[in-house]
C-alpha positions, 0 to 999 in steps of 0.5 A: 500500500502506498503511503498517504496523509488523511486529514479529517475535518473538525466538524461535529455531526448530529444525525437522525430524526428529531435531532433538530430539537437539539439546536438550542443546545448546539448553538450554546455549545458554539458560544452562539448568543446572536445567530444570523439564520440564512435561507433562500426566499422560498425557505423563509418559513423554515428559517422562521421555525429555526428562529423560534427554536433558538429563541433569544439566541436568534439575532435575525434572518437573512433570506436572500440566498441564491444560486452560485453566491453572487458577490453582491449577495455575499456583501449584503449578508455580511453587512446584515451580520455586522449590523445585527452583531451576529456571533454565529451563522445558521444556514438552513437549506441546500448548497446556496444557503451553506455557500452564503454562510461560507462567504460570510465566514470567509470575511468574518471568521464567524462559526457556522452551524449548518442545517441541510435540507438537501443532499448537496454535501457542501456542509462537509467541505472547506470549499467556498465559491463566489460568482461575479462578472459572469464567472465563478471562483472557488477556493478552500479555507478551513474558516468556512468549514461548519463547526456543527452539522445537524442532519435531520431526515425529516427536514428533507421530506418537503424536497420534491422528488425531481430535486431530491434526485438531482441533489442526490446525483450532485452528491454522488458526483463528489464521491465519483470524482473522489476515486481519482482526485488528488489526495485520494487515499484508502479511507476516502475510497471507502467513504466514496463507495459507501456514499454512492451505494447509499444514494443509489439505493435510497434515491429510487426508494424516495421516488417510490415513497417520498414520505419514507423517512428511512429512505430519506435518511439513507440519502442524507447519510450518503450525501454526508459521506460524499460531501466528506470526500469532496472536502478531503480530495481534490476534484477534477474535470466534472466539477470544473465543467459544472463550475464553468456552466453554472458560473458563466451561464447561470445554470441550476447547480444540482441539475447541471451536475446530473447532466454532466456527470455521466459524460465526465465519467465516460471521458475519464473511463479508459484513464481511470479503470479502477475508479470506474469499477468501484463506482459501478460496483457501488451503483450495482451496475455493469458500467459507471457512466451508463449506471449514473445516467440510468439512475438519473433518467429512471428516477425522473431527472433532467439529463440534457443541458438543453432542457436547463436553458443552455443554448447550443451556441454556448457549447463552443464558449464552454469548451474554450473555458474548460480547456483554458485552465489546465487542472489535474485529471486522469485524462489530459484535457483535449479541446475537441474531446471536451466539446464532444463531451458537452455535446453529448451532455447537451443532447442528453445521450446515454453513454455507451456501455 
């Protein structure tokens, strides 16, 4: 076995139905006396419930979180945190809300207590992203890693089935690329395979019975593991493509991951055969790329970028941007091959097994 370094994050995780009841104690454990609660506009009611639970420890609510964390939104939220004298951040929601908390923490150092309601996995990573002037920049900083995460599967019950599936595939992408990312090791491989297995089992169950708490818990468990992999291992082609498409063309995050992942895996298949075998095994499928596509398509997810509003003429620019900045990937980045990958994802073609 080759030598490796494994550096785990310091997050405290509470997992299980009813764990949200422990929120006030967890805020106190962090020393939080003036929590700023963050949400999207659509989740204002959930944020208000969190505020009620926190009682006098709630300083206020900022419900302006949006996709890809625009710099202007980050500045407005940071100003609200300063105005209220917030001493901790409580994002409730998906990756957009957690991402906003990270942007505030990057500037202020405020601790984060994250309450996920989707399968994004961002709450387990020190990765942040900000969008400005048509582009998305990302980075890593331990300041933005949430100190505490409360996973309560009951909070994911309202998540519509189509969004549950795309959110789950988004999480699965973290683990899939983790098998061939920089700094991968035997521990992250174990987390990745178990995370994919949990999601591949749980997502069809959620589609069949959206109110099933056991199915929801299985998906949330898988998302936790996959997000942990994302936080520990450098990502490759798939994530770079999705950042380009999301940040430049403002495509929805989870849906974009769902459309691109099968084709990114197909692109790398011959250069990372061991990774593909483990992904396929976790999926219970004979082929990794086709298996991910089938998991998405058979459970009602959108699988074509054209259905997300991306114009076909934009594929040329997307290919140029993807090829412009070399980064680690099992297969060298070739502009023509990237253009073909994007064309397959735009049409929603099933990768050949």
